[in-house]
C-alpha positions in Angstrom: 254.9 73.5 320.2 254.0 71.5 317.2 250.6 72.3 315.9 247.8 69.8 315.0 245.7 71.6 312.4 242.0 70.7 311.9 240.2 71.8 309.2 236.5 71.8 308.8 235.2 72.0 305.2 231.6 72.5 305.2 228.8 72.4 302.7 226.7 75.4 302.9 224.6 74.8 299.6 221.0 75.5 299.8 220.0 72.2 300.8 221.7 73.0 304.1 219.4 75.9 304.7 217.2 75.9 308.0 218.0 73.6 310.6 221.3 71.8 309.3 223.2 74.9 309.3 221.8 76.2 312.5 222.6 73.0 314.0 226.2 73.1 312.6 226.6 76.6 313.9 225.7 75.4 317.4 227.9 72.2 317.2 231.0 74.3 316.2 230.6 76.4 319.3 230.0 73.1 321.4 233.5 71.8 320.0 235.5 75.0 320.6 234.1 75.4 324.0 235.1 71.7 325.1 238.5 71.8 323.4 239.2 75.2 325.3 239.1 73.1 328.7 241.1 70.3 327.4 244.9 70.6 328.3 246.3 68.6 325.4 244.1 70.5 322.7 244.8 73.8 323.9 248.4 73.2 323.3 248.3 71.6 320.0 245.2 72.2 318.1 244.8 74.9 315.6 241.4 75.0 313.6 240.3 76.5 310.3 236.7 76.7 308.8 236.2 76.6 304.9 232.8 76.7 303.5 231.6 75.6 299.9 228.6 75.8 297.9 228.9 77.2 294.1 232.0 78.9 295.2 234.5 78.3 298.2 235.8 80.5 300.7 237.9 80.6 304.3 235.4 81.7 306.8 237.9 81.5 309.9 241.9 81.2 309.1 243.8 78.7 310.6 244.4 79.8 314.4 244.7 78.5 317.8 242.0 77.5 320.0 242.5 80.2 322.4 241.7 82.8 319.9 238.9 81.0 317.8 235.3 82.4 317.9 232.9 80.4 316.1 231.3 82.2 313.0 228.0 82.4 311.5 227.7 80.4 308.3 226.3 81.6 305.1 224.4 79.9 302.3 225.5 79.7 298.6 224.0 78.1 295.3 225.2 74.9 294.1 227.5 72.1 295.7 230.8 72.4 294.2 233.0 70.0 295.8 235.8 70.5 293.3 235.9 74.1 294.5 235.8 73.3 298.1 238.6 70.7 297.8 240.6 72.8 295.7 240.3 75.7 298.2 241.3 73.2 301.0 244.2 72.1 299.3 245.2 75.8 298.6 245.2 76.6 302.4 246.7 73.3 303.3 249.8 74.2 301.0 250.0 78.0 302.4 249.5 77.0 306.1 251.8 74.2 306.3 255.0 74.1 308.5 257.4 71.6 307.5 260.0 70.0 309.3 263.6 71.5 309.1 266.9 71.3 311.1 265.8 74.3 313.2 262.3 73.2 314.0 259.8 70.3 313.9 256.6 70.8 311.5 252.9 70.2 312.0 251.4 66.9 312.8 249.2 65.6 310.0 246.4 68.0 309.4 243.1 66.5 310.2 240.0 67.5 307.6 236.5 67.0 308.8 234.1 67.2 305.4 230.5 67.8 306.2 228.0 67.5 303.2 224.3 66.6 302.7 224.0 66.1 299.0 225.6 65.6 295.7 228.3 67.6 293.9 226.7 69.7 291.2 230.3 69.7 289.3 232.8 67.3 288.1 235.1 66.1 290.7 237.1 63.8 288.8 240.4 66.1 288.6 240.3 67.4 291.9 240.0 64.1 293.5 243.1 62.9 291.6 244.8 65.8 292.9 243.9 65.0 296.4 245.0 61.5 296.0 248.4 62.4 294.5 249.1 65.5 296.8 247.3 65.1 300.1 245.7 61.7 300.6 249.0 60.4 302.3 249.9 63.7 304.0 246.5 64.6 305.7 243.7 62.7 307.4 240.3 63.0 306.2 236.9 62.2 307.7 233.9 62.5 305.4 230.3 62.8 307.1 227.2 62.4 305.1 224.6 64.6 306.8 221.4 62.2 306.1 221.4 59.4 303.4 221.4 61.7 300.3 224.9 62.5 300.1 227.1 60.9 297.3 228.9 58.1 299.2 230.7 57.2 296.1 232.4 60.3 295.7 233.3 60.6 299.6 235.0 57.0 299.5 237.1 58.2 296.7 238.6 60.7 299.1 239.1 58.5 302.3 238.4 55.1 304.0 236.5 57.0 306.9 233.2 57.7 305.3 230.6 58.1 308.2 226.7 58.5 308.0 225.2 61.0 310.5 221.6 60.4 310.8 220.7 64.0 311.6 217.2 63.3 312.9 216.7 65.7 315.9 218.7 68.1 318.1 219.9 65.3 320.2 221.3 63.4 317.3 223.3 66.6 316.4 224.5 67.1 320.1 225.5 63.2 320.1 227.6 63.8 316.7 229.6 67.1 317.6 230.5 65.3 320.9 231.9 62.3 318.9 233.7 65.0 316.6 235.3 66.9 319.9 236.2 63.5 321.5 238.1 62.5 318.3 240.0 65.7 318.2 240.8 65.2 321.9 242.0 61.6 321.2 244.1 62.7 318.4 245.8 65.7 320.2 246.6 63.6 323.1 247.9 61.2 320.7 250.5 63.5 319.2 251.4 65.0 322.6 252.4 61.1 323.5 254.2 61.1 320.1 251.8 58.2 319.2 250.0 58.1 315.7 248.3 61.4 316.0 244.9 60.3 314.3 242.5 58.4 316.3 238.8 58.3 315.9 236.7 58.2 319.1 234.6 55.2 319.6 230.9 55.3 318.3 228.4 54.5 321.0 225.4 55.4 319.4 225.1 53.3 316.1 221.6 54.7 315.4 222.8 58.2 315.2 226.3 57.8 313.5 227.8 54.9 311.6 230.5 54.0 309.2 229.3 53.6 305.5 229.6 50.2 303.8 232.3 51.1 301.1 231.8 47.9 299.1 228.4 48.9 297.6 228.8 50.0 293.7 229.2 53.6 293.0 226.0 55.4 292.1 225.7 57.3 288.7 227.3 60.8 288.5 224.7 63.7 288.3 225.1 67.4 288.6 221.8 68.4 290.2 220.9 67.5 293.8 217.5 65.6 293.0 217.1 65.0 296.9 216.0 68.6 297.1 214.3 71.3 295.0 215.3 74.6 296.0 214.0 77.9 294.5 215.7 81.2 294.8 213.3 84.3 295.4 213.4 87.9 296.6 210.9 89.9 298.9 209.2 92.4 297.1 209.0 94.6 300.2 212.5 94.1 301.5 214.6 93.5 298.6 216.3 90.5 300.2 216.8 87.2 298.8 215.3 83.8 300.4 215.3 80.4 299.5 212.1 77.9 299.3 213.3 74.4 300.2 211.5 71.3 299.0 212.3 67.8 300.0 211.9 64.7 297.7 209.0 62.5 298.4 208.2 59.2 296.7 204.7 57.3 296.9 203.3 54.2 295.8 200.5 54.5 293.4 198.2 52.1 291.4 197.1 53.1 287.9 195.3 50.4 285.9 196.2 47.7 288.2 199.9 48.5 288.0 202.1 49.6 291.0 203.9 52.8 290.1 206.0 55.4 292.1 204.9 58.8 292.0 207.5 61.6 292.9 207.0 65.0 294.4 208.7 67.7 296.4 207.1 68.5 299.8 207.9 72.0 301.5 210.5 72.1 304.2 210.2 75.8 304.5 211.4 79.3 303.6 214.6 80.7 304.6 215.9 84.2 304.5 219.6 84.5 303.2 221.9 87.3 302.8 223.8 88.9 299.8 226.6 86.2 300.7 224.6 83.8 299.0 225.5 85.0 295.5 229.1 85.3 296.4 229.2 81.8 297.4 227.0 80.7 294.2 228.4 79.5 290.9 227.0 81.9 288.4 228.3 79.8 285.3 226.2 77.1 286.1 223.0 77.0 283.9 219.5 76.9 285.6 217.6 73.4 285.5 213.8 73.6 285.6 210.9 71.8 287.5 207.4 72.0 287.4 205.3 73.6 289.7 203.0 70.7 289.8 205.7 68.6 291.4 206.0 71.1 294.3 203.7 70.7 297.3 203.2 73.7 299.6 203.5 77.6 299.3 205.1 79.2 302.2 204.8 82.9 303.5 207.6 85.5 302.8 210.4 85.0 305.6 211.4 88.4 305.1 208.1 90.5 305.5 205.2 88.0 306.3 203.5 88.3 302.7 201.1 85.3 302.7 202.3 84.3 299.4 206.1 83.7 298.7 206.0 81.8 295.3 204.9 84.3 292.4 206.6 84.3 289.1 207.0 87.5 287.0 207.3 87.2 283.4 210.9 87.7 283.7 210.9 84.2 285.1 212.0 85.2 288.8 210.0 84.3 292.0 209.1 87.0 294.6 206.6 87.4 297.2 203.2 89.4 296.8 200.7 90.7 299.5 197.2 92.2 299.2 198.4 95.1 296.9 196.4 95.6 293.8 199.8 95.9 291.8 202.9 94.2 292.5 206.5 95.4 291.7 209.1 92.7 290.9 212.0 93.2 292.9 214.4 91.5 290.2 213.3 93.5 287.0 211.2 96.2 288.2 208.1 95.1 286.1 204.6 96.2 287.7 201.5 94.0 287.1 198.8 92.1 288.7 198.8 88.4 289.7 196.3 85.6 289.6 196.0 81.8 290.1 196.2 80.2 286.8 195.3 76.4 286.0 197.9 73.8 285.1 201.7 73.9 286.2 204.4 76.0 284.9 208.1 75.6 284.6 210.4 77.5 287.1 214.2 77.7 287.6 215.6 75.4 290.6 218.9 75.8 291.8 221.6 72.9 291.6 221.2 72.2 295.3 
Protein backbone atom coordinates (compact mmCIF):
# COMPACT_ATOMS: atom_id res chain seq x y z
CA UNK A 1 0.00 0.00 0.00
CA UNK A 2 1.36 3.43 -0.96
CA UNK A 3 1.98 5.77 1.94
CA UNK A 4 0.76 9.34 2.40
CA UNK A 5 3.43 10.87 4.70
CA UNK A 6 2.19 13.68 6.98
CA UNK A 7 4.81 15.79 8.75
CA UNK A 8 4.02 18.19 11.58
CA UNK A 9 6.76 20.83 11.92
CA UNK A 10 5.96 22.55 15.22
CA UNK A 11 7.44 25.67 16.80
CA UNK A 12 8.24 24.93 20.46
CA UNK A 13 10.01 28.22 21.21
CA UNK A 14 9.51 30.04 24.51
CA UNK A 15 6.54 32.03 23.20
CA UNK A 16 4.61 28.75 22.83
CA UNK A 17 4.99 27.92 26.53
CA UNK A 18 1.80 27.52 28.55
CA UNK A 19 -1.63 27.12 26.97
CA UNK A 20 -0.52 27.11 23.29
CA UNK A 21 1.73 24.05 23.59
CA UNK A 22 -0.78 22.26 25.86
CA UNK A 23 -3.51 22.80 23.28
CA UNK A 24 -1.23 21.50 20.50
CA UNK A 25 -0.58 18.34 22.54
CA UNK A 26 -4.30 17.78 23.04
CA UNK A 27 -5.05 18.65 19.40
CA UNK A 28 -2.56 16.13 18.03
CA UNK A 29 -4.11 13.49 20.26
CA UNK A 30 -7.56 14.31 18.84
CA UNK A 31 -6.21 14.10 15.27
CA UNK A 32 -4.68 10.66 15.80
CA UNK A 33 -7.80 9.35 17.52
CA UNK A 34 -10.01 10.50 14.62
CA UNK A 35 -7.67 9.17 11.92
CA UNK A 36 -7.50 5.74 13.51
CA UNK A 37 -11.27 5.51 12.99
CA UNK A 38 -11.11 6.55 9.33
CA UNK A 39 -10.85 3.63 6.83
CA UNK A 40 -8.96 5.63 4.18
CA UNK A 41 -6.50 7.23 6.62
CA UNK A 42 -5.64 4.02 8.43
CA UNK A 43 -4.64 2.44 5.11
CA UNK A 44 -2.45 5.26 3.78
CA UNK A 45 -1.46 7.88 6.39
CA UNK A 46 1.93 7.82 8.10
CA UNK A 47 2.81 10.61 10.55
CA UNK A 48 5.97 12.22 11.90
CA UNK A 49 6.41 15.10 14.36
CA UNK A 50 9.41 17.43 14.20
CA UNK A 51 9.88 20.25 16.72
CA UNK A 52 12.12 23.28 16.49
CA UNK A 53 13.23 26.14 18.69
CA UNK A 54 16.90 27.21 18.64
CA UNK A 55 17.61 23.62 17.54
CA UNK A 56 15.44 21.00 15.86
CA UNK A 57 14.78 17.32 16.51
CA UNK A 58 12.49 14.51 15.43
CA UNK A 59 10.06 13.91 18.26
CA UNK A 60 8.23 11.06 16.52
CA UNK A 61 9.80 9.24 13.52
CA UNK A 62 7.58 8.59 10.50
CA UNK A 63 5.23 5.73 11.36
CA UNK A 64 1.82 4.40 10.45
CA UNK A 65 -1.25 5.64 12.29
CA UNK A 66 -2.00 2.40 14.09
CA UNK A 67 1.30 2.48 16.03
CA UNK A 68 1.35 6.23 16.66
CA UNK A 69 1.18 7.55 20.22
CA UNK A 70 0.98 11.36 20.74
CA UNK A 71 4.06 12.68 22.57
CA UNK A 72 4.64 15.37 25.18
CA UNK A 73 6.15 18.50 23.69
CA UNK A 74 9.31 20.15 25.04
CA UNK A 75 10.12 23.88 24.98
CA UNK A 76 13.37 25.37 23.65
CA UNK A 77 15.06 28.76 23.30
CA UNK A 78 14.85 30.74 20.05
CA UNK A 79 12.87 30.24 16.85
CA UNK A 80 15.33 28.87 14.29
CA UNK A 81 13.05 28.23 11.34
CA UNK A 82 16.13 27.48 9.22
CA UNK A 83 17.10 24.57 11.50
CA UNK A 84 13.50 23.38 11.58
CA UNK A 85 13.21 23.39 7.80
CA UNK A 86 16.67 21.88 7.40
CA UNK A 87 15.76 19.00 9.68
CA UNK A 88 12.44 18.55 7.88
CA UNK A 89 14.22 18.25 4.52
CA UNK A 90 16.67 15.74 6.03
CA UNK A 91 13.72 13.61 7.22
CA UNK A 92 11.96 13.91 3.86
CA UNK A 93 15.06 12.68 2.02
CA UNK A 94 15.69 9.88 4.52
CA UNK A 95 12.13 8.54 4.54
CA UNK A 96 11.15 9.00 0.90
CA UNK A 97 10.12 5.83 -0.96
CA UNK A 98 10.52 6.49 -4.68
CA UNK A 99 8.63 4.78 -7.48
CA UNK A 100 10.57 2.01 -9.23
CA UNK A 101 9.73 -0.81 -11.66
CA UNK A 102 9.06 -3.07 -8.68
CA UNK A 103 6.95 -0.72 -6.52
CA UNK A 104 4.99 2.50 -6.40
CA UNK A 105 6.52 5.17 -4.22
CA UNK A 106 4.96 7.47 -1.63
CA UNK A 107 2.31 10.01 -2.44
CA UNK A 108 3.41 13.66 -2.14
CA UNK A 109 4.17 14.36 1.53
CA UNK A 110 2.02 16.94 3.31
CA UNK A 111 3.70 19.27 5.83
CA UNK A 112 1.79 21.23 8.48
CA UNK A 113 4.00 24.03 9.84
CA UNK A 114 2.75 25.62 13.09
CA UNK A 115 4.46 28.78 14.40
CA UNK A 116 3.43 31.73 16.54
CA UNK A 117 6.37 34.09 16.15
CA UNK A 118 9.23 35.55 14.16
CA UNK A 119 12.29 33.53 13.05
CA UNK A 120 15.31 34.45 15.12
CA UNK A 121 17.80 33.54 12.38
CA UNK A 122 18.42 34.19 8.69
CA UNK A 123 16.11 31.97 6.64
CA UNK A 124 17.19 33.06 3.14
CA UNK A 125 19.40 30.06 2.31
CA UNK A 126 17.09 27.37 3.68
CA UNK A 127 14.05 28.85 1.93
CA UNK A 128 15.99 28.82 -1.34
CA UNK A 129 16.81 25.14 -0.75
CA UNK A 130 13.18 24.35 0.01
CA UNK A 131 12.02 26.05 -3.18
CA UNK A 132 14.59 24.24 -5.29
CA UNK A 133 14.28 20.75 -3.79
CA UNK A 134 10.85 20.33 -2.23
CA UNK A 135 8.32 23.02 -3.12
CA UNK A 136 7.09 21.02 -6.14
CA UNK A 137 7.43 17.56 -4.57
CA UNK A 138 5.75 18.24 -1.20
CA UNK A 139 2.66 20.14 -0.11
CA UNK A 140 2.99 22.57 2.79
CA UNK A 141 0.37 24.31 4.89
CA UNK A 142 1.84 27.07 7.09
CA UNK A 143 -0.28 28.16 10.04
CA UNK A 144 0.25 31.35 12.02
CA UNK A 145 -0.89 30.82 15.61
CA UNK A 146 -2.18 34.33 16.36
CA UNK A 147 -1.27 37.39 14.32
CA UNK A 148 2.33 37.75 15.50
CA UNK A 149 3.95 35.21 13.12
CA UNK A 150 6.02 36.44 10.19
CA UNK A 151 3.59 35.87 7.33
CA UNK A 152 6.16 37.23 4.87
CA UNK A 153 8.49 34.30 5.54
CA UNK A 154 5.64 31.79 5.48
CA UNK A 155 4.39 32.94 2.10
CA UNK A 156 7.83 32.34 0.61
CA UNK A 157 7.39 28.66 1.52
CA UNK A 158 3.84 28.02 0.35
CA UNK A 159 0.68 29.50 -1.09
CA UNK A 160 -1.29 27.90 1.74
CA UNK A 161 -0.71 30.32 4.62
CA UNK A 162 -3.43 30.26 7.27
CA UNK A 163 -4.17 32.53 10.21
CA UNK A 164 -5.47 30.75 13.31
CA UNK A 165 -7.04 32.96 15.97
CA UNK A 166 -6.02 30.87 18.98
CA UNK A 167 -8.41 32.64 21.34
CA UNK A 168 -9.79 29.83 23.49
CA UNK A 169 -10.13 26.06 23.87
CA UNK A 170 -13.14 25.97 21.52
CA UNK A 171 -11.08 27.65 18.78
CA UNK A 172 -8.33 25.04 19.13
CA UNK A 173 -10.92 22.27 18.89
CA UNK A 174 -12.31 23.75 15.65
CA UNK A 175 -8.81 24.21 14.22
CA UNK A 176 -7.63 20.66 14.88
CA UNK A 177 -10.88 19.30 13.46
CA UNK A 178 -10.06 21.23 10.25
CA UNK A 179 -6.55 19.69 10.20
CA UNK A 180 -8.07 16.24 10.72
CA UNK A 181 -10.63 16.76 7.97
CA UNK A 182 -7.89 17.98 5.60
CA UNK A 183 -5.85 14.81 6.20
CA UNK A 184 -8.96 12.66 5.74
CA UNK A 185 -9.91 14.30 2.42
CA UNK A 186 -6.33 13.98 1.18
CA UNK A 187 -6.09 10.30 2.13
CA UNK A 188 -9.45 9.60 0.47
CA UNK A 189 -8.26 11.46 -2.62
CA UNK A 190 -5.11 9.34 -3.02
CA UNK A 191 -7.13 6.15 -2.48
CA UNK A 192 -9.29 7.18 -5.41
CA UNK A 193 -6.22 8.08 -7.52
CA UNK A 194 -7.09 11.77 -7.47
CA UNK A 195 -4.84 14.76 -6.74
CA UNK A 196 -3.87 13.62 -3.25
CA UNK A 197 -3.89 17.03 -1.56
CA UNK A 198 -7.15 18.64 -0.62
CA UNK A 199 -7.69 21.03 2.27
CA UNK A 200 -11.02 20.86 4.07
CA UNK A 201 -13.46 23.73 3.68
CA UNK A 202 -13.29 26.49 6.27
CA UNK A 203 -16.65 26.91 7.99
CA UNK A 204 -15.47 29.11 10.86
CA UNK A 205 -13.87 32.21 9.38
CA UNK A 206 -13.43 33.97 12.73
CA UNK A 207 -11.20 31.13 13.94
CA UNK A 208 -9.31 30.17 10.77
CA UNK A 209 -8.77 32.16 7.60
CA UNK A 210 -6.35 32.34 4.71
CA UNK A 211 -3.77 35.15 4.93
CA UNK A 212 -3.77 37.79 2.21
CA UNK A 213 -0.42 37.22 0.49
CA UNK A 214 -0.59 40.47 -1.49
CA UNK A 215 0.48 42.60 1.48
CA UNK A 216 4.09 43.91 1.47
CA UNK A 217 6.77 41.91 3.27
CA UNK A 218 7.60 43.04 6.84
CA UNK A 219 11.21 43.89 7.74
CA UNK A 220 13.44 41.05 8.97
CA UNK A 221 14.24 40.81 12.67
CA UNK A 222 15.94 38.14 14.75
CA UNK A 223 14.35 38.64 18.16
CA UNK A 224 10.64 38.05 18.51
CA UNK A 225 9.37 41.42 19.73
CA UNK A 226 5.84 40.13 20.34
CA UNK A 227 6.97 38.51 23.59
CA UNK A 228 9.64 39.03 26.19
CA UNK A 229 10.61 35.68 27.69
CA UNK A 230 13.14 35.35 30.52
CA UNK A 231 14.93 32.16 31.60
CA UNK A 232 15.19 31.56 35.33
CA UNK A 233 16.03 28.72 37.69
CA UNK A 234 14.40 27.60 40.93
CA UNK A 235 16.65 28.09 43.95
CA UNK A 236 15.17 25.11 45.80
CA UNK A 237 14.48 22.59 43.02
CA UNK A 238 17.34 23.57 40.66
CA UNK A 239 14.86 23.40 37.76
CA UNK A 240 14.57 25.90 34.91
CA UNK A 241 11.43 27.92 34.26
CA UNK A 242 10.35 30.63 31.84
CA UNK A 243 8.63 33.93 32.57
CA UNK A 244 6.54 34.97 29.60
CA UNK A 245 5.42 38.57 28.93
CA UNK A 246 3.19 39.68 26.03
CA UNK A 247 3.70 43.02 24.26
CA UNK A 248 1.15 45.71 25.12
CA UNK A 249 0.88 49.07 23.34
CA UNK A 250 -1.14 51.91 24.88
CA UNK A 251 -2.00 55.42 23.75
CA UNK A 252 -0.53 58.14 25.95
CA UNK A 253 -0.67 61.93 25.86
CA UNK A 254 2.39 64.04 26.68
CA UNK A 255 2.48 67.83 26.27
CA UNK A 256 -0.53 67.59 23.97
CA UNK A 257 1.06 64.92 21.76
CA UNK A 258 -0.52 61.52 21.22
CA UNK A 259 2.21 58.92 21.80
CA UNK A 260 2.27 55.13 21.95
CA UNK A 261 3.88 53.54 25.00
CA UNK A 262 5.02 49.92 24.86
CA UNK A 263 5.40 47.51 27.72
CA UNK A 264 5.17 43.76 28.30
CA UNK A 265 2.49 42.30 30.58
CA UNK A 266 2.99 39.04 32.43
CA UNK A 267 1.33 35.96 30.93
CA UNK A 268 2.73 33.56 33.51
CA UNK A 269 5.68 31.48 34.68
CA UNK A 270 6.09 27.96 33.37
CA UNK A 271 8.31 25.10 34.45
CA UNK A 272 10.38 23.47 31.69
CA UNK A 273 12.71 20.48 31.76
CA UNK A 274 16.31 20.12 30.64
CA UNK A 275 15.17 19.43 27.07
CA UNK A 276 14.89 23.23 26.91
CA UNK A 277 18.69 23.51 26.73
CA UNK A 278 18.90 20.74 24.13
CA UNK A 279 16.51 22.65 21.86
CA UNK A 280 18.06 26.09 22.45
CA UNK A 281 20.57 27.88 20.25
CA UNK A 282 23.55 28.47 22.54
CA UNK A 283 25.43 30.41 19.87
CA UNK A 284 22.85 33.20 19.83
CA UNK A 285 24.00 36.20 21.85
CA UNK A 286 21.64 37.51 24.54
CA UNK A 287 19.47 40.57 23.98
CA UNK A 288 18.47 42.86 26.82
CA UNK A 289 15.31 44.44 28.12
CA UNK A 290 14.83 46.88 30.99
CA UNK A 291 12.83 45.66 33.96
CA UNK A 292 10.75 48.86 33.84
CA UNK A 293 9.22 47.55 30.60
CA UNK A 294 8.00 44.36 32.32
CA UNK A 295 4.70 44.47 34.22
CA UNK A 296 4.12 41.71 36.75
CA UNK A 297 6.22 39.44 38.96
CA UNK A 298 5.06 35.81 39.17
CA UNK A 299 5.56 33.23 41.86
CA UNK A 300 7.98 30.38 41.20
CA UNK A 301 6.20 27.59 39.25
CA UNK A 302 8.58 24.98 40.71
CA UNK A 303 8.59 25.55 44.48
CA UNK A 304 6.01 28.29 45.04
CA UNK A 305 8.41 30.99 46.26
CA UNK A 306 6.55 34.30 46.19
CA UNK A 307 9.22 36.06 44.12
CA UNK A 308 10.32 34.37 40.89
CA UNK A 309 12.20 37.39 39.50
CA UNK A 310 15.41 38.05 41.46
CA UNK A 311 18.64 38.77 39.60
CA UNK A 312 22.00 37.65 40.92
CA UNK A 313 25.22 39.62 40.39
CA UNK A 314 26.10 36.98 37.76
CA UNK A 315 23.22 38.33 35.66
CA UNK A 316 21.00 35.25 35.96
CA UNK A 317 17.45 35.13 37.35
CA UNK A 318 16.15 32.86 40.09
CA UNK A 319 13.44 32.70 42.74
CA UNK A 320 13.71 33.78 46.39
CA UNK A 321 11.59 33.12 49.44
CA UNK A 322 11.68 34.17 53.08
CA UNK A 323 15.23 32.95 53.69
CA UNK A 324 17.70 35.57 54.95
CA UNK A 325 20.50 34.40 52.66
CA UNK A 326 19.74 33.12 49.18
CA UNK A 327 21.93 30.91 46.98
CA UNK A 328 22.01 31.51 43.24
CA UNK A 329 21.31 28.15 41.52
CA UNK A 330 23.32 29.30 38.49
CA UNK A 331 26.66 30.33 40.00
CA UNK A 332 26.41 29.34 43.68
CA UNK A 333 26.85 32.89 45.03
CA UNK A 334 25.22 33.56 48.39
CA UNK A 335 23.71 36.91 49.30
CA UNK A 336 20.76 38.93 50.51
CA UNK A 337 18.26 40.60 48.20
CA UNK A 338 16.30 43.82 48.45
CA UNK A 339 14.14 46.04 46.27
CA UNK A 340 16.08 48.76 44.46
CA UNK A 341 14.90 51.95 42.82
CA UNK A 342 14.78 52.28 39.05
CA UNK A 343 14.96 49.67 36.36
CA UNK A 344 17.81 47.37 35.42
CA UNK A 345 18.72 45.54 32.24
CA UNK A 346 18.12 41.79 32.09
CA UNK A 347 18.79 39.11 29.47
CA UNK A 348 15.78 38.04 27.41
CA UNK A 349 15.54 35.07 25.07
CA UNK A 350 15.11 35.32 21.34
CA UNK A 351 11.55 34.07 21.64
